[in-house]
C-alpha positions, 0 to 999 in steps of 0.5 A, spaced: 236 342 491 237 340 499 242 336 498 247 341 495 245 345 501 249 344 507 243 345 513 247 343 519 252 349 520 256 347 526 254 353 531 258 355 537 255 360 542 260 363 547 259 369 553 263 374 551 265 381 554 266 388 551 270 393 554 268 401 552 273 406 554 273 412 555 279 416 553 280 421 558 279 417 564 283 419 570 289 420 565 292 428 564 295 429 559 300 436 560 303 439 553 310 444 555 311 449 551 317 449 549 321 456 550 325 459 544 333 459 547 331 450 548 332 451 555 326 453 560 323 459 563 326 459 570 320 462 573 313 463 571 310 469 575 304 470 571 299 468 565 294 471 560 291 472 553 290 478 550 284 480 545 287 476 539 288 469 543 295 470 544 299 468 551 303 472 555 307 469 561 311 473 565 317 470 569 323 471 572 327 471 565 323 476 561 316 477 558 315 471 552 308 471 547 306 465 544 300 463 539 301 456 538 307 456 534 312 461 535 315 464 542 317 471 542 322 474 548 322 480 550 327 482 554 331 489 557 336 492 553 340 497 556 340 500 549 333 500 548 329 505 553 323 503 549 324 496 552 321 492 558 325 495 564 326 489 568 327 481 565 325 479 573 318 480 573 312 479 577 306 479 573 302 481 567 295 483 565 292 483 558 288 490 557 281 490 553 284 494 548 290 489 546 295 492 550 299 488 556 302 491 562 307 487 566 309 488 573 317 487 576 321 486 582 323 493 583 323 496 576 316 498 577 310 497 571 311 497 564 305 498 559 306 495 553 303 496 546 305 490 540 304 494 534 308 499 536 314 494 540 314 500 545 315 500 552 311 506 556 314 505 564 311 507 571 316 508 575 316 510 584 317 517 585 318 519 592 317 527 590 311 526 587 305 523 591 301 522 585 307 516 582 307 509 583 306 508 591 312 502 591 317 499 585 314 491 586 308 490 582 305 484 584 298 485 581 294 488 575 286 489 574 282 492 570 274 491 573 268 491 569 267 498 571 274 500 567 276 502 573 284 500 573 288 497 580 295 495 581 298 492 587 304 493 589 309 493 596 307 500 598 299 499 598 293 499 592 293 503 586 287 506 582 290 508 575 287 514 571 290 513 564 287 520 562 293 523 567 297 518 568 296 519 575 296 514 581 291 514 587 293 510 593 289 507 598 294 505 604 294 501 610 293 506 616 295 504 624 289 509 627 284 506 621 280 500 621 276 502 615 283 502 611 287 496 607 290 491 612 297 491 609 300 495 604 303 489 601 298 486 596 298 480 593 291 479 590 287 483 587 280 479 585 273 481 582 267 476 584 261 475 579 257 481 584 263 486 582 266 486 589 273 488 589 277 483 594 285 484 596 289 480 599 295 482 602 301 479 606 307 476 602 309 470 604 316 471 603 318 476 608 316 480 614 310 484 611 312 490 616 307 489 622 310 483 624 310 476 621 302 475 621 301 482 617 296 481 612 289 479 611 283 480 606 279 486 605 273 487 602 273 494 598 267 498 599 266 502 592 262 509 594 265 510 601 273 508 599 272 503 606 275 497 607 272 491 610 278 487 613 277 479 615 283 477 619 285 470 622 283 469 629 286 464 634 280 463 638 276 462 632 276 456 627 271 459 622 276 465 621 282 465 616 288 459 618 294 465 616 293 473 614 298 472 608 293 471 603 295 467 596 290 466 592 283 468 591 277 464 586 270 464 585 268 457 581 262 457 577 257 455 582 259 461 586 264 458 591 270 463 594 276 461 595 282 463 600 289 460 599 294 463 604 300 461 606 302 455 611 298 451 605 291 454 608 285 452 604 279 455 605 271 456 604 268 463 604 261 465 606 261 472 603 255 473 607 256 472 614 264 473 614 266 466 617 271 461 612 271 453 612 277 451 613 279 444 609 284 441 612 285 433 611 281 428 613 285 421 613 278 419 614 276 422 608 281 422 602 276 423 597 274 431 599 277 437 596 282 439 602 290 441 603 295 437 605 297 432 611 299 436 617 304 431 617 307 433 611 313 438 613 313 444 609 318 450 609 315 457 612 314 460 605 310 454 603 303 457 600 298 456 596 299 459 590 292 459 586 285 456 586 282 454 579 277 451 576 277 448 569 272 447 564 270 440 566 269 442 573 274 440 577 279 444 581 286 445 581 291 449 586 298 450 586 303 451 592 311 453 591 315 446 593 309 441 594 307 440 586 300 441 583 294 438 585 288 436 582 281 434 584 276 430 580 270 432 582 266 427 579 271 420 582 272 425 588 280 424 589 286 429 589 292 427 585 299 430 587 303 432 581 310 433 582 317 433 579 320 426 580 327 423 578 326 421 572 321 425 570 321 426 562 315 427 561 309 430 564 308 435 570 316 437 571 316 442 577 316 442 584 311 446 584 306 450 581 305 458 581 300 461 577 294 458 573 289 461 567 285 458 563 284 461 556 277 462 551 278 455 548 277 452 555 284 451 556 288 450 562 295 454 564 300 452 568 306 456 570 311 452 574 317 454 579 322 450 575 320 454 568 316 449 564 309 453 562 304 446 561 296 447 557 292 441 559 285 440 554 280 438 560 274 437 555 277 434 550 275 426 551 277 420 544 271 417 541 268 412 545 272 404 543 269 398 545 273 392 545 271 385 543 277 382 544 282 381 538 275 381 533 277 385 527 269 388 526 266 389 518 259 391 520 253 392 524 246 391 523 240 394 527 233 389 527 226 392 528 226 390 535 233 393 537 237 386 537 243 389 534 249 384 530 255 385 530 259 382 524 267 380 525 272 376 523 270 371 528 264 370 526 257 375 528 255 377 534 248 378 536 245 382 542 239 382 544 235 384 551 242 385 553 245 379 552 251 378 547 253 371 544 258 371 539 256 365 534 262 361 531 260 360 523 263 353 521 262 347 517 267 343 519 268 341 527 275 340 527 277 347 524 278 351 530 278 358 526 271 361 525 269 364 519 268 372 518 263 376 517 263 381 511 255 383 512 249 382 515 242 384 513 235 382 514 230 382 508 222 383 507 220 376 510 225 377 516 230 372 515 237 375 516 242 373 511 250 372 514 255 374 508 262 371 511 268 369 508 265 362 507 258 362 503 252 365 504 248 364 510 241 364 512 240 364 521 234 359 522 232 364 528 228 357 531 233 352 532 239 357 532 243 355 526 245 356 520 243 354 512 250 355 508 250 356 500 257 355 498 261 354 491 260 348 488 265 347 483 261 342 478 254 347 480 253 352 476 248 354 480 251 355 486 254 361 489 260 364 484 265 365 490 264 363 497 267 370 499 260 373 500 262 382 502 255 384 501 247 382 500 241 386 498 234 386 496 232 391 491 225 394 490 222 388 486 225 383 491 231 381 486 236 378 492 243 380 490 250 377 493 256 379 491 262 376 493 269 376 490 267 373 483 262 378 480 255 379 482 250 373 483 243 374 483 238 368 487 232 365 487 230 364 494 225 359 492 230 354 489 236 356 492 240 357 485 245 362 483 246 367 476 252 370 475 253 376 472 261 379 471 262 386 469 268 383 464 264 376 462 272 376 459 275 376 466 271 372 471 277 370 476 276 371 483 280 378 484 280 384 483 275 388 479 270 382 480 271 383 487 264 386 489 264 391 494 258 394 495 250 394 492 245 400 492 239 401 490 237 408 488 231 413 488 230 411 481 231 404 481 237 403 479 242 398 482 249 400 483 255 396 483 261 397 486 267 393 486 275 393 488 281 394 486 280 397 478 273 396 478 270 403 479 262 403 480 257 401 475 249 402 474 247 394 472 241 393 467 237 388 470 234 387 462 239 386 458 244 384 464 250 389 462 254 394 467 255 401 465 262 403 468 264 408 472 270 411 474 274 405 471 281 404 475 279 407 481 277 402 487 270 404 491 269 400 497 263 404 499 255 407 495 251 411 498 245 417 496 243 422 502 236 425 503 237 430 498 237 425 493 245 425 492 249 419 490 256 418 493 261 413 492 268 412 497 274 410 493 280 409 494 283 416 493 277 419 497 269 421 496 266 421 490 259 424 488 255 423 482 253 429 477 246 427 474 247 432 470 254 430 465 252 423 468 259 422 472 263 422 478 267 429 481 271 428 486 269 432 493 273 437 495 272 443 499 277 449 502 278 444 507 281 439 504 282 443 497 285 436 495 280 432 497 279 427 502 283 420 504 281 413 502 274 413 503 270 406 505 264 408 508 259 412 509 253 414 512 248 420 514 247 423 521 239 425 523 242 432 522 244 431 515 251 431 516 256 426 513 259 421 517 264 417 513 270 411 515 277 414 512 285 412 512 285 417 517 280 417 521 272 418 521 271 425 517 265 429 518 261 433 511 257 438 513 250 438 511 251 444 506 256 439 504 262 445 504 266 443 510 269 437 512 272 435 519 276 429 520 276 425 527 283 422 527 289 421 531 287 426 536 280 423 538 284 416 538 283 413 531 290 411 527 291 411 521 287 405 516 284 403 522 277 403 520 274 397 518 272 398 509 264 398 509 263 398 516 260 405 517 253 404 520 247 409 524 242 405 528 235 408 530 237 412 536 242 416 531 248 414 534 254 412 529 258 405 528 264 404 525 268 398 526 276 397 527 282 392 529 280 390 534 272 393 536 269 399 533 268 406 536 260 408 537 258 415 538 252 421 539 253 426 533 251 431 536 255 430 542 261 429 539 260 436 535 258 440 541 264 439 543 267 442 537 271 449 538 272 454 533 280 456 532 281 464 533 285 467 526 289 473 527 293 477 523 299 478 527 303 484 522 303 486 515 309 487 512 312 491 505 317 489 502 319 485 508 319 491 513 314 491 518 308 496 518 306 500 524 298 503 524 297 510 524 304 514 522 300 516 515 302 508 513 297 503 509 295 500 517 289 506 519 289 502 526 290 496 529 290 489 525 285 485 529 280 490 527 282 492 520 278 489 514 280 493 509 288 496 507 290 500 501 296 501 498 299 504 493 303 501 487 310 501 488 307 497 495 305 492 490 310 486 495 307 485 502 306 479 506 302 477 513 304 474 518 298 469 521 297 465 527 291 460 528 290 460 535 288 454 538 291 451 543 290 444 545 294 441 539 297 447 536 302 443 533 296 440 528 294 447 527 293 448 519 293 455 515 290 456 508 290 462 505 287 465 498 287 472 495 281 473 490 282 475 483 289 473 484 289 466 487 286 461 483 285 456 489 286 456 496 293 455 498 297 452 504 301 456 509 308 455 510 310 453 516 312 460 519 305 461 518 309 467 513 304 469 506 308 473 501 306 476 496 310 479 489 308 483 485 301 484 485 297 488 479 293 494 481 286 492 482 281 491 488 283 485 491 280 479 498 285 477 502 282 470 505 284 466 510 282 460 514 284 456 520 282 449 523 285 447 529 286 440 531 279 437 531 278 440 523 273 445 525 275 452 521 274 459 522 275 465 516 278 471 516 279 476 511 281 483 509 279 488 502 286 490 499 286 495 493 291 496 490 291 503 486 295 504 479 300 510 478 297 516 477 298 515 470 295 509 469 289 512 474 282 513 470 283 520 470 289 520 466 286 515 461 281 521 461 286 526 459 290 521 455 283 521 451 282 527 451 288 529 448 287 525 443 281 527 441 284 534 441 290 532 437 285 529 432 281 534 432 287 539 432 289 535 425 283 534 422 281 541 423 288 543 419 286 538 414 280 541 413 282 547 413 287 546 407 282 542 403 277 548 404 281 552 402 283 549 396 276 546 394 271 552 396 270 555 390 269 548 386 264 546 391 261 552 392 259 552 385 256 544 387 252 547 392 249 552 387 247 547 382 245 542 388 241 547 391 237 548 384 236 542 385 233 541 391 230 547 390 227 544 384 225 538 387 222 541 393 217 545 388 215 539 384 214 535 391 210 541 394 206 541 386 205 534 386 202 534 393 197 540 391 195 536 385 194 530 389 190 534 394 186 537 389 186 532 386 182 528 392 178 535 392 176 534 385 174 527 386 170 529 392 167 534 388 165 530 382 162 525 387 158 531 390 156 533 382 154 527 380 149 526 387 148 534 385 146 533 379 142 526 380 138 531 384 138 537 380 135 532 375 128 531 378 126 538 379 128 540 371 124 534 369 118 537 373 118 545 371 119 542 363 113 537 364 109 542 367 111 547 362 109 542 357 102 542 360 102 549 361 102 549 353 097 544 352 093 548 356 094 555 353 092 553 347 085 549 350 084 556 353 084 560 347 079 556 344 074 555 349 075 564 349 074 562 342 067 559 343 066 564 349 066 558 354 068 562 359 067 558 366 072 553 362 076 557 360 078 560 368 078 553 370 083 552 365 087 559 368 086 555 375 091 549 372 096 554 368 097 558 375 098 551 379 102 548 375 106 555 375 107 554 383 111 547 381 114 550 376 117 556 381 117 550 387 121 546 383 126 551 380 128 554 387 129 547 389 135 546 383 136 553 385 137 551 392 141 545 389 146 549 385 148 555 391 150 548 396 154 545 389 157 552 388 158 553 396 162 546 396 167 547 390 169 554 393 175 555 398 174 554 405 174 562 408 177 557 414 171 561 419 167 557 424 160 558 423 154 555 427 152 549 424 145 544 424 150 537 424 143 534 423 141 538 416 149 537 413 149 530 415 143 528 412 144 533 405 151 530 404 148 522 405 143 524 400 148 528 395 153 521 397 148 516 395 145 519 389 153 521 387 154 513 387 147 512 383 149 516 378 156 513 377 154 506 377 147 503 375 148 497 378 150 501 385 144 497 390 144 500 398 140 503 403 142 508 408 137 510 415 138 516 419 139 517 426 139 524 428 139 526 435 134 532 436 137 536 442 144 537 438 145 543 437 148 548 433 156 547 432 161 552 431 164 548 425 166 550 418 162 547 415 164 546 408 170 542 411 166 538 416 161 536 410 167 534 406 170 530 411 162 527 412 162 525 405 169 522 405 166 517 410 159 517 407 162 514 400 167 509 403 162 506 408 158 505 401 164 502 397 165 497 403 157 495 403 158 494 396 163 488 398 158 484 402 159 478 407 158 471 406 156 465 410 158 460 405 163 456 405 169 458 400 167 456 393 170 450 389 176 452 384 173 456 378 166 457 382 163 463 384 162 465 391 154 466 394 152 471 396 147 471 402 140 472 400 138 476 406 144 481 405 142 488 406 147 493 404 145 499 409 149 505 411 147 509 418 148 516 420 147 516 427 148 523 431 149 524 438 149 530 443 152 529 450 152 534 456 158 534 460 157 531 468 155 535 474 159 540 476 164 538 468 165 542 463 165 541 456 159 537 452 161 533 445 157 532 439 158 526 435 157 523 428 157 516 426 158 513 419 156 505 420 156 500 415 155 493 415 160 491 410 166 486 412 169 490 417 178 492 416 181 487 417 187 488 424 193 487 419 191 496 416 187 497 421 193 502 424 194 504 417 188 507 415 190 514 416 197 514 414 197 519 407 197 515 401 194 509 403 188 504 400 184 498 400 182 500 393 184 498 386 190 503 383 187 508 379 181 509 384 183 513 390 189 517 392 190 515 399 188 522 402 181 520 403 182 519 410 188 522 412 185 529 410 178 528 414 183 526 421 186 533 420 180 537 418 177 533 424 183 535 429 183 542 427 176 542 430 179 540 436 175 532 435 176 526 434 176 521 429 175 514 432 174 507 427 172 501 430 170 495 425 169 488 427 173 485 421 172 477 418 175 472 423 182 468 420 178 462 414 172 465 414 172 467 407 170 475 408 165 474 414 165 480 418 160 485 422 161 492 419 165 499 420 163 504 424 167 511 423 166 516 429 167 524 429 167 527 436 167 535 436 166 539 442 159 542 442 
């Protein structure tokens, strides 16, 4: 076999250099806001952001708002008193309640409510000392304490919104604690809450001389000012008194800008200033312009700002915009040039603002508005000459392999080498590498366009396995796309011509084709990926229309899925979910239905684009190589984010199957010129969510203003529900997605829950319309995404009430009216029919009543007969016992009478012969016999009286009764009665009477009847004895245990109440050792007419009557039994009936 291996491949080892590019570098991207009229904004004087996220710009052309898509202008309309007072504006400020304040040049102060569209005007009135100090308003601020400040050319004003009055702080020539100048240019509150006022206009004489002005610190407690002024003899004072910029940076440095381009850093503790003058020896330091540059007298530093990345910016009127990169230590000046069409295109920058999303805004002196994203950085890309990177692999010792279309690259111990794999020394082209893997033996296998390669570490060369046309044991094709070693050590090779199984000992290959009828090297036979899941299934994906398959290693067959779709990658995440990346998106395997479902989420309702590789990070997020860029799916698998052009990744740039995670958690994707690499945590931490705002609500295309009794009870920004009437079911929302990094890439989708079936894409105008929505309860959901693909959701509950005739109470009325109508018609019909048939029905009713009465009488008679029958049965049993009892004394009487007759005859004989002594002895015997006759006669008399007492009707009167005697009497009566009826009757009885049992108030006849019934039942039960012998054969005789003795026991007990308790109890228990009562009938034995005796032998009323008698005495009748077990043929442990009576 060795002769069939190409063992001596030629290897070229070349040193190469990789270049890593960070997208940010020194290149600043200036994005412009397009004005609505297509020209420019003339001169931008102020920028601010309101609570909804909208940007507002004051210009010398009017007021403008911007939501990232639409620019709206607000200009003076002489015919509308509620329009803005002037188009020549000096300042703008967004208040915390969503309203906007605007300062103008010579036209006062305006307060604008965006909801109503109304401007409220404040102007200077010389006759009103509490009006605005001046109609030129240069700066506006509400401080952290909620105090509203207005800077004018007539001094500093404090505004009271409750009274609409202005309180003034003005320059007083004789008071050095007053403000230093009335022309207020800046109002700034530092992080400590101190208020700073900058005065002096760079454009004109302020009054008091050309150098009038100064910086002022305001003392809130005293209302006094501390002045900081230029001192020609002090180089730690201000360069100029005309204060034009105040700013505190994130590090707490306090910056002051003045006329003549004075840039200072102030020490607020001692009141000194460090003048940042340009030093030619240190051009890297943050400073103002060199003194050699001539500037006009009005030139000044217009603002100082620090962006979200920590870099500094300051503006000038005509000298341009200055940017200082604190990391590089270099100042860059941006200024308009003749051929400038992109980038910064103004002579100067007058104002700056940082919005909540970290975007830096610049207002130019030529009317352009710019926004810059200082935090945005593209995903780092490493350039590898012109090589296309296809795959990666990392060995346990961190040796890193990169597969390219020009060979393999190995990075070991920071030494980089490139290996060009080729067996033909005359061929200048290297074989492309598709896959790099290490097996369990530590051998490195490389799949390439020139076959399968095994790396010989020792000799640093490759042993190659290539297709030989006449050798069916060689690889099926030289294009080896993937290699994989399964859990059992089988080595699988994917090629352009099917799946191969390699025997690494012999070097032989076995082929498997998804379609045995088609073995050509194209389409479905191009294997793209191999994967073994946690259940040991081998998954095989294929190009073109080959789909994905499970290969059965036992019968060598394929089970196919997604036929018709090209699948490029397979991955199983940490939760065990199997994913497949295909030519039309991402698929997820559902084991419940044994099929793949396309992945979608609200951000990508139609699914992701072509997915070529899948990898999972340490936070369980999925990272995908797609035709749109690198996509991330969160750990909950319900949200996707795509990093595309905005992060330096062009469409269709990523190599298929190139996704890889290194041991340090970094993610890699290859492309045509190198690879992208990043830390998932760092990349996602930089992402910010956009803001979503409802800007307006319309009914039938008419804008609705909050309040005034309309459906909007408050501002849309605070609204969470809207209630509409049935005729207000045509409505629309204007919605803005607020993120200014790349606002043209923002997206908006919406969904009316309980109405729409799916999420819908908003139109380009971001207006959502709904027509003829039926009454009901809905929730309107909107989701906005920024250029980073991060989504924000907002929702409003909407209730549309039905018309009054379709409300629930209306339907209730309809129902009641219908019921009333039906009832009325029914009553009318009934009345008519009743009148017609009343006589006939009356006769029928009388006949029916007589039949019922007759039936009732018969039932009562039958019931009385049954009860009497039960009583007579009881009396019959008692009579039989009494008859047996009375027979004995009668026998004695008869016997002794006969003896006495004989003795009298003997007595006469002895008297006749004169034997007096013997005659007396005979007389004594006769007397003794007479006494016995008398005794047994009285006994018979007592028995008869008892029988009469039992048979007569109870009086219902309770009387003290000896329960022991009563129980003993009825036990014996029952026993002898049964023996009299059945000569074969054989049972014994026992008594266990409590001697402490007192007499109890009962009706003795009734309790006796209960005892007789229970004792009779007990004797009846013991006549069916248990057996422990196995069931007899069919036709055989059941054997009765010889040791069984049928016994009935009567026991009485007395229970005193516990200490402090009430009520003593007496109990009478009748116990037998019969077979017990089956559990299936135990709940029925007290029911009337229920009996287990054969037909004709019982009425079924005995226990029912007994139960009622005991209950009538205030007692209880309970039963406990241990019946025969199932399958034991009648074996049981007997039954115990217990009568409990109050003593």
